[in-house]
FIZAPA-778738 format. One record per atom (N, C-alpha, C): residue number from 1; x, y negated, z; atom name. Coordinates in nm, 2 decimals. Atoms other than C-alpha are relative to their C-alpha. Last residue first. Example, Ala and Ser with C-alpha at 12.3 -4.5 7.8 and 13.67 -1.06 7.14 Angstrom:
BEGIN
SITE   n      u      v      w atom
SITE   2  -0.09   0.11   0.00    N
SITE   2   1.37   0.11   0.71   CA
SITE   2  -0.08  -0.11   0.08    C
SITE   1   0.09   0.12   0.00    N
SITE   1   1.23   0.45   0.78   CA
SITE   1   0.09  -0.12   0.00    C
REM end
This chain:
BEGIN
SITE   n      u      v      w atom
SITE  59  -0.09   0.10   0.08    N
SITE  59   1.55  -0.63  -1.13   CA
SITE  59  -0.07  -0.03  -0.13    C
SITE  58   0.07   0.13   0.01    N
SITE  58   1.27  -0.46  -0.92   CA
SITE  58   0.08  -0.10  -0.08    C
SITE  57   0.13  -0.01   0.08    N
SITE  57   1.38  -0.10  -0.97   CA
SITE  57  -0.07  -0.13  -0.02    C
SITE  56  -0.03   0.02   0.14    N
SITE  56   1.73  -0.19  -0.85   CA
SITE  56  -0.12   0.02  -0.09    C
SITE  55   0.01   0.14   0.04    N
SITE  55   1.58  -0.23  -0.50   CA
SITE  55   0.03  -0.02  -0.15    C
SITE  54   0.12   0.03   0.08    N
SITE  54   1.50   0.14  -0.47   CA
SITE  54   0.00  -0.15  -0.05    C
SITE  53   0.04  -0.10   0.09    N
SITE  53   1.73   0.21  -0.18   CA
SITE  53  -0.12  -0.05  -0.08    C
SITE  52   0.14  -0.04  -0.02    N
SITE  52   1.85  -0.11  -0.02   CA
SITE  52  -0.04   0.10  -0.11    C
SITE  51   0.06  -0.05   0.11    N
SITE  51   2.23  -0.17   0.02   CA
SITE  51  -0.15   0.04   0.04    C
SITE  50   0.12  -0.07  -0.03    N
SITE  50   2.40  -0.40   0.27   CA
SITE  50  -0.06   0.05  -0.13    C
SITE  49  -0.03  -0.14   0.04    N
SITE  49   2.76  -0.52   0.23   CA
SITE  49  -0.12   0.09   0.04    C
SITE  48   0.00  -0.07  -0.12    N
SITE  48   2.67  -0.85   0.41   CA
SITE  48   0.03   0.15  -0.02    C
SITE  47  -0.08   0.07  -0.11    N
SITE  47   2.75  -1.10   0.14   CA
SITE  47   0.02   0.09   0.12    C
SITE  46  -0.14  -0.01   0.04    N
SITE  46   2.63  -0.85  -0.13   CA
SITE  46   0.09  -0.07   0.11    C
SITE  45  -0.04  -0.14  -0.02    N
SITE  45   2.29  -0.81   0.04   CA
SITE  45   0.15   0.01  -0.03    C
SITE  44  -0.01  -0.02  -0.14    N
SITE  44   2.25  -1.19   0.06   CA
SITE  44   0.05   0.15   0.03    C
SITE  43  -0.11   0.08  -0.05    N
SITE  43   2.33  -1.23  -0.31   CA
SITE  43   0.02   0.02   0.15    C
SITE  42  -0.12  -0.07   0.03    N
SITE  42   2.10  -0.94  -0.41   CA
SITE  42   0.12  -0.08   0.05    C
SITE  41  -0.01  -0.12  -0.09    N
SITE  41   1.81  -1.10  -0.22   CA
SITE  41   0.13   0.07  -0.03    C
SITE  40  -0.04   0.04  -0.14    N
SITE  40   1.87  -1.43  -0.39   CA
SITE  40   0.02   0.11   0.09    C
SITE  39  -0.14   0.06   0.01    N
SITE  39   1.87  -1.27  -0.74   CA
SITE  39   0.05  -0.04   0.14    C
SITE  38  -0.10  -0.11   0.00    N
SITE  38   1.56  -1.06  -0.65   CA
SITE  38   0.14  -0.05  -0.01    C
SITE  37  -0.11   0.04  -0.10    N
SITE  37   1.35  -1.36  -0.55   CA
SITE  37   0.11   0.10   0.00    C
SITE  36  -0.04   0.14   0.03    N
SITE  36   1.10  -1.35  -0.85   CA
SITE  36   0.12  -0.04   0.09    C
SITE  35  -0.05   0.00   0.13    N
SITE  35   1.06  -0.97  -0.84   CA
SITE  35   0.06  -0.14  -0.04    C
SITE  34  -0.13  -0.05   0.00    N
SITE  34   1.03  -0.98  -0.46   CA
SITE  34   0.06  -0.01  -0.14    C
SITE  33  -0.01  -0.15   0.02    N
SITE  33   0.72  -1.19  -0.49   CA
SITE  33   0.15   0.04  -0.02    C
SITE  32  -0.02  -0.03   0.14    N
SITE  32   0.76  -1.55  -0.36   CA
SITE  32   0.01   0.15  -0.01    C
SITE  31   0.12   0.00   0.08    N
SITE  31   0.61  -1.66  -0.03   CA
SITE  31   0.02   0.03  -0.14    C
SITE  30   0.11  -0.06  -0.06    N
SITE  30   0.94  -1.75   0.15   CA
SITE  30  -0.12  -0.01  -0.10    C
SITE  29   0.12   0.08  -0.01    N
SITE  29   1.24  -1.83  -0.06   CA
SITE  29  -0.11   0.08   0.06    C
SITE  28   0.11  -0.05   0.08    N
SITE  28   1.54  -1.61   0.02   CA
SITE  28  -0.12  -0.08   0.02    C
SITE  27  -0.04  -0.01   0.14    N
SITE  27   1.85  -1.79   0.15   CA
SITE  27  -0.12   0.03  -0.09    C
SITE  26  -0.04   0.13   0.05    N
SITE  26   1.77  -1.90   0.51   CA
SITE  26   0.02  -0.01  -0.15    C
SITE  25   0.11   0.10  -0.03    N
SITE  25   1.57  -1.60   0.61   CA
SITE  25   0.03  -0.13  -0.06    C
SITE  24   0.11  -0.04   0.08    N
SITE  24   1.82  -1.36   0.45   CA
SITE  24  -0.11  -0.10   0.01    C
SITE  23  -0.04   0.04   0.14    N
SITE  23   2.11  -1.54   0.61   CA
SITE  23  -0.11   0.03  -0.09    C
SITE  22   0.00   0.15   0.01    N
SITE  22   1.94  -1.51   0.95   CA
SITE  22   0.04  -0.05  -0.13    C
SITE  21   0.14   0.04   0.01    N
SITE  21   1.86  -1.14   0.88   CA
SITE  21  -0.01  -0.16   0.00    C
SITE  20   0.07  -0.04   0.13    N
SITE  20   2.22  -1.06   0.79   CA
SITE  20  -0.14  -0.06  -0.01    C
SITE  19  -0.05   0.09   0.10    N
SITE  19   2.36  -1.26   1.09   CA
SITE  19  -0.06   0.03  -0.14    C
SITE  18   0.06   0.13  -0.03    N
SITE  18   2.13  -1.06   1.32   CA
SITE  18   0.05  -0.11  -0.10    C
SITE  17   0.13   0.00   0.06    N
SITE  17   2.24  -0.74   1.15   CA
SITE  17  -0.08  -0.13   0.03    C
SITE  16   0.00   0.00   0.15    N
SITE  16   2.60  -0.82   1.22   CA
SITE  16  -0.14   0.00  -0.06    C
SITE  15   0.07   0.12   0.06    N
SITE  15   2.55  -0.92   1.58   CA
SITE  15  -0.01   0.00  -0.15    C
SITE  14  -0.09   0.11   0.02    N
SITE  14   2.63  -0.57   1.71   CA
SITE  14  -0.08  -0.12  -0.06    C
SITE  13  -0.10   0.00  -0.10    N
SITE  13   2.44  -0.28   1.86   CA
SITE  13   0.10  -0.12  -0.01    C
SITE  12  -0.14  -0.02   0.05    N
SITE  12   2.14  -0.34   1.64   CA
SITE  12   0.10  -0.01   0.12    C
SITE  11  -0.10  -0.01  -0.11    N
SITE  11   1.77  -0.32   1.69   CA
SITE  11   0.13   0.03  -0.05    C
SITE  10  -0.13  -0.05   0.03    N
SITE  10   1.53  -0.44   1.42   CA
SITE  10   0.08   0.00   0.13    C
SITE   9  -0.10   0.02  -0.11    N
SITE   9   1.16  -0.49   1.48   CA
SITE   9   0.13   0.07  -0.04    C
SITE   8  -0.07  -0.12  -0.05    N
SITE   8   0.92  -0.52   1.18   CA
SITE   8   0.10  -0.04   0.11    C
SITE   7  -0.07   0.03  -0.13    N
SITE   7   0.66  -0.75   1.04   CA
SITE   7   0.07   0.13   0.04    C
SITE   6  -0.05  -0.11  -0.07    N
SITE   6   0.55  -0.75   0.68   CA
SITE   6   0.06  -0.04   0.13    C
SITE   5  -0.09   0.03  -0.12    N
SITE   5   0.34  -0.99   0.48   CA
SITE   5   0.04   0.13   0.06    C
SITE   4  -0.07   0.13   0.02    N
SITE   4   0.17  -1.00   0.14   CA
SITE   4   0.10  -0.03   0.11    C
SITE   3   0.05   0.10  -0.09    N
SITE   3   0.10  -0.63   0.16   CA
SITE   3   0.07  -0.13  -0.02    C
SITE   2  -0.07   0.13   0.00    N
SITE   2   0.13  -0.35  -0.09   CA
SITE   2  -0.06  -0.10   0.09    C
SITE   1   0.08   0.12   0.00    N
SITE   1   0.00   0.00   0.00   CA
SITE   1   0.09  -0.12   0.00    C
REM end
């Protein structure tokens, strides 16, 4: 099911994921479909060495 919003809780033993999420929030425009924001998402993922399974399908 697709939803316009998502809420989730992330637990991490280091500050790395907090930095990733703060960068993601500051970089990726809010309210845009993932297909339109894919370039910004890829930039954030690359800066933090994070991969997302299936993201290549929305390029």
